[in-house]
C-alpha positions in Angstrom: 0.0 0.2 0.0 1.6 3.2 -0.9 1.3 6.5 1.6 0.7 9.9 0.2 2.6 12.8 0.4 1.1 16.3 0.3 3.2 18.8 -0.6 2.2 22.8 0.0 4.3 25.3 -1.7 4.1 29.5 -1.1 4.4 31.9 -4.8 7.8 33.4 -3.3 10.3 31.6 -0.7 13.3 33.2 0.6 16.4 31.2 1.6 19.8 31.9 2.8 21.5 28.9 2.3 22.9 28.1 -1.3 21.6 24.7 -0.7 17.8 24.4 -1.1 16.5 21.3 0.9 12.3 20.5 0.0 11.8 20.8 3.8 13.2 24.5 3.5 10.5 25.7 0.9 7.6 23.8 1.2 5.3 22.5 4.4 5.0 18.5 4.1 2.4 16.1 5.9 2.6 12.4 5.4 1.0 9.3 7.6 4.2 8.0 7.5 7.1 9.8 9.6 9.8 8.2 7.8 8.9 9.7 4.1 8.4 12.9 5.8 12.0 12.5 6.6 13.7 11.3 3.8 11.9 14.5 1.9 12.8 17.0 4.2 16.2 16.5 3.5 15.6 16.0 -0.6 18.4 18.3 -1.9 16.2 20.7 -4.4 18.7 22.7 -5.9 22.2 24.5 -5.4 22.3 28.1 -6.1 24.6 28.5 -8.9 27.6 30.4 -8.1 26.4 31.1 -4.7 24.5 34.3 -6.7 21.8 36.0 -4.2 18.9 36.4 -6.8 15.3 34.9 -7.9 15.1 31.6 -9.3 12.0 29.7 -10.9 11.4 26.5 -9.8 8.7 23.8 -11.3 6.7 21.7 -8.7 7.1 19.2 -11.4 11.1 18.6 -11.1 10.7 18.5 -7.7 7.7 15.4 -7.8 10.0 14.6 -10.2 12.8 13.9 -8.1 10.6 12.5 -5.0 9.4 9.5 -7.5 12.7 8.9 -8.3 12.7 8.0 -5.1 9.7 6.9 -3.6 8.6 4.4 -5.5 5.5 3.7 -3.2 4.4 7.0 -2.4 2.0 9.4 -4.2 3.1 12.9 -4.1 0.0 15.7 -4.1 1.0 19.1 -4.3 -1.4 22.2 -3.0 -0.5 25.4 -4.4 1.3 27.1 -7.8 2.6 24.7 -10.4 6.1 27.1 -10.5 7.3 29.7 -7.5 9.9 31.8 -7.0 13.3 31.2 -4.9 15.0 34.6 -3.8 18.5 33.6 -2.6 19.7 35.8 -0.5 23.0 35.8 1.9 22.2 36.3 5.7 23.2 39.6 6.6 24.5 40.9 10.4 23.4 44.3 10.5 24.8 46.6 13.3 21.4 47.6 16.0 23.1 50.8 15.9 22.9 50.9 12.2 19.7 49.7 11.6 18.4 52.7 13.8 20.4 55.2 11.9 18.9 54.0 8.8 15.1 54.4 10.1 16.0 57.5 11.4 17.1 59.3 8.2 14.5 57.5 6.5 12.1 59.2 8.7 13.3 62.2 7.8 12.9 62.0 4.3 9.7 61.0 4.5 8.9 63.8 7.0 9.9 66.7 5.1 8.5 65.0 1.5 5.3 64.9 2.6 5.7 68.3 4.4 7.0 69.4 0.4 4.2 67.3 -0.7 1.2 69.6 1.7 2.4 72.8 1.0 3.2 72.5 -2.7 -0.3 71.4 -3.4 -1.9 73.8 -1.2 0.1 76.8 -3.1 -1.5 75.0 -5.9 -5.0 75.4 -5.0 -4.1 78.8 -2.9 -5.5 77.8 0.2 -3.9 80.4 2.3 -5.9 82.7 0.2 -9.0 80.6 0.9 -9.0 80.8 4.4 -8.3 84.3 4.4 -11.4 85.6 3.1 -13.6 82.9 4.7 -12.0 84.0 7.7 -12.3 88.1 7.0 -15.8 86.8 5.9 -16.9 85.6 8.9 -15.1 87.8 11.7 -15.0 91.2 9.5 -11.1 91.2 10.4 -8.3 90.6 8.4 -6.1 87.6 8.7 -2.8 87.8 9.5 -2.1 83.8 8.5 -2.6 81.9 11.5 -6.0 81.5 12.8 -8.1 78.9 13.8 -8.7 78.0 10.3 -4.8 77.1 9.9 -4.8 75.4 13.2 -8.2 73.2 12.3 -6.7 72.4 8.8 -3.0 71.1 10.0 -4.7 69.2 13.1 -7.2 67.8 10.1 -4.5 66.6 7.6 -2.8 64.5 10.9 -5.8 63.0 12.1 -6.9 62.2 8.3 -3.4 60.6 7.0 -3.5 58.5 10.6 -7.0 57.2 9.4 -6.2 56.5 5.5 -3.7 54.9 6.1 -4.7 52.6 9.3 -2.0 52.9 11.8 -0.1 54.9 13.7 2.9 53.2 14.7 2.4 50.0 16.0 -1.5 50.7 16.4 -4.2 50.2 13.8 -7.6 51.5 14.1 -8.7 48.3 12.6 -7.3 45.2 12.3 -7.8 45.5 7.9 -4.3 46.0 6.3 -3.2 49.1 5.5 -3.1 50.7 2.1 0.9 50.9 1.6 0.5 46.9 2.6 -2.1 45.9 -0.2 0.7 48.4 -2.3 3.1 46.2 -1.7 1.4 43.0 -1.6 0.1 44.6 -5.6 3.8 45.1 -6.1 5.1 42.2 -4.7 2.6 39.9 -6.7 3.2 42.4 -10.2 6.8 41.3 -9.6 6.3 37.2 -9.4 4.3 37.5 -12.3 6.9 39.0 -14.3 9.3 37.2 -13.3 7.4 34.2 -14.1 6.6 35.3 -17.5 10.3 35.7 -18.1 11.1 32.3 -17.7 8.7 31.7 -19.7 9.6 33.6 -22.7 13.5 32.2 -21.9 12.4 28.5 -21.7 10.8 28.8 -24.8 13.2 30.8 -26.7 16.0 28.0 -25.6 13.8 25.2 -26.8 13.3 27.0 -30.1 10.0 27.8 -29.9 
């Protein structure tokens, strides 16, 4: 009686060892512990020249390797037929350097966002609008530092927090933030592009 080995793979897997084993890139399940143990240690590939990068792996190649060694095992795969293996050398980074980079990025983001808001307000003449509204309702000239400017500044800050759905580690709701959604969309587009490039190069090499 044959055993069944279930393999689940993600669309993109990151590894730091140039020798890639099946247990490092996939979730395995089987009622036979010996089958699990043998296949967790199955060498899937060795990174060419130890060069970091993205490599497309076909699940069919993995199944073929398993079947050569496991004649009495039925392989059931769950996931994408091809997936991307991202190899990066493990970096040891000093804590102080991480804080410095975080600080620099925060400063750039802060002043960049402030500049964008100022150019928008200048473009639509927000200060002129506030001046006219203040004079219309109070009958007095505006000095540019009134309740309108104060409430507008506070409102921008609150609006940004609500729009991005988080402030630091605190989140308003459990939904993904707009930034997380956009990063996920970007990641999916990158994965799709890498796989399409791999398919085209494969067809070209085969003369199709």
